N, C-alpha and C positions, 0 to 999 in steps of 0.2 A: 504493500500500500504506500502510495506517495501522498504526502500532505501538502496541499496547495495553500500558500500563505499570502499570495499577492494576486491582484487582478491580471497583471501581465502573465503570470504562471498559468492562470486559469484560461486566458485566451489562447495561450500555446496548446493546452490540452485539448480544448474543445474544437480547435482547428483541425485536429486529426480526424474528426467524424463528420459525416454528412447529415445525420439525423439524430435528434435528441428526444427521448421519451421522458419527459419531465413530469415528475409527481406534482401533486398540488398541496394536499394537506401535510403540514409540517415541513414542507420544501419551499412552497411560495406563500401560503397564508399560515397564520399562527393559530391553527385550529386543533392541534392534537390534544390539548387539555379539555377541549370541549367534547371531541369525539370520544375520548377515553372514558367518559362517564355517561355518554348518551344512552346506552342500553339500560343502565339502571334507572335513569331518570324517565326513560320511556315506559319501562315496566311499572314504575311508580305512578306514572300519569294514568295508568289503567286500573289503579287501585290494588295492585298486587305488590308483594314483597320480593325484591330481587334476591336470588340465592347468592351466597358468598362466592366471589370469584367470577361472576357473570362478566364484568368488564374485561377482566384479564383473558377470559376464554374466547373473546371475539376480537382481541386486539389485532390490528392489521387486516382483518377480514373485510371484504366488500360488503355493501349494504345487503345484498341478497343472501350472502353467506351468513351474515349476522342475523338476518331475519329468519333464516332456517333454523338457526340455533334457538332463537327466542320462541319461535313457534313450537319447536320440539319440546321445550322446557316449560312453556307457560300456556300454550294453546290459545294465544290470542288471535281473534278473527278466524277465518276458515282455512287459510293455508299461508305458506311462507310469502307468496307473491303479494297477497293482501297486507301482510305485516310489513313488507318492504315499502309498499306505497304509503302506508300509514307512517312509517318512520320518516319518509321523505317530507310528508306534510308537517310532521312534528319539528323537523329541522329547517323547514323552508324560511321561516321568518328570521331565525337567528344567524343562519349560514352566510347571507350576504353582509352581515355587519362584522364578521371576523376580519381583523386587519391583516395586511401584507406583513410578512417578516421583514426585518431590517435588511435592506440592500437586495431584496428579492426582485425589485423592479429593475435594478441595474443588472441583475443576472438575466432576467428575460430580454432586456434590450440587447445584451451581448449575444444571447442564443438566437435571437430572431434575425440578426444580421450575419451570423456565422454559418447557419446551415437551416435545416428544416426542423422547427421546433414543434413538438407535439405535446398536447396535454394528455398525460397517462394517469389515470386515477381509478381508485377503487370506487370512488363516489359517483353516483348517477349523474347524468348530464343535466337533468332537471334541477339539480342543486348547483352544479359546476358553472352553468352559463349565467345565472342571475348573479353569482358571486364574482365571476370574472368581469362581467359588465359593471357591477357596482364599484369594483377596484379599478376599472378602466384599463384592463390588461387583456381583454379577449383578442385584441388585434395582434398580440404577440405569438399567437398560436396558428399553425396551419391546419390542424385538425385536432379532434378529440376523440380519445379512445377510453371509454368507461368500462371497467371490468364488470360492474353491476349490470349495465344495460346489454353488454355482449355475453354475459354469463361465462366469462373466461377469467379465471382468477389470476391474480399476480403470484400468489404463493405456490401455485402449481407450475408457473412459467407459461400458462396458456395465453395470457394477454400479450406477452413479449413475442411468442411465436406468431400470434395474429398480426401484430404490428410489422414484424419482419416480412410476412407474406403480403399484406396489404400495401406496404410501402415499396415492395420489390427490391429489398436491400439485403446484403449480407450481414452477418453478425458483427464483423469488424467495422462496419459502417455506422453501427448504433451505439450511442452512449446513453445509458439509463441513469437519470439523476433522481436520487431518492434520499429519504430519511429512513426507510423501512429496512430493518435488519433481515427480515424475511425475504423481501425482494432481492436484497443484495446476495443472499446465499443462493437463491435459485439462479440468479444471473451468473454467479461464479461457476455453478454446475453446467450452465448452458454456454459458457465461454463468451459471455457478453460483458463488456467493460461497464463499470459503475462508478459514479461520482456520488459519494455519500455526503450529504450536508448535515451539519450539527443541528440538533433539535432536542427538545424536551423529551421526545419519545426514544431517543437513542443515547442519552447522556451517560448511561451506565453500561454501554456496550462497546467501549472502545477496543477491548480485547478482540471481539469478533470483527469489528471494523478493520482493524489491523490485518486480520487473518483473510478476510473475504473481499474487502473493497479494492478497487483498482486505484481510486483517488478518494481523498477526504478533504473537506474544506468547511471551515466555520465561515460562511458567507458573511455573517454580521461583522466579522472583524478582519476581512481582507484589506490590505493596504495598497 
């Protein structure tokens, strides 16, 4: 793993790639503390008591995978698809208010002029688009790939395989930009390079980052 400490270093790194699969939550917007507790809050909103460990059990999962888990354990509504739609409604008002992380706008500007920047997220597009519009960053993306909408999870690698096929690119042309340790590990297995950015969600995972990431950067403190 190479740690990137300056914007000039970052420019040199991303210039090696044609396409960027750029995560949203925890990478571009400061949303991970909100997402980390959303399952418990959602279950409570239904008048039920969350089981211990619920939030940990769905950490890094897409909305539909989280909905499947919630449906199996609590039998809210009729099926997982209805739970997923209900979760989206639950998050719809708060999600566009979540702020950009420090310097993430500068990162997006750099990516958008360096290659083909894609929004690659576990979050459904019905939430992503209003948020990106509210933060005035929608124009920095060439396309959106939502694991929830496509039913292709990041943690299995299915979303990244789909992006490679849809974009008609080889693995060495793609840089995955993430805060997720799970996504980082599957990319390592798939031989896809990753840039892991520092975030609340991975602050205790430096040992794994050093082992599995291609690059690491604390975007908020680049000079």
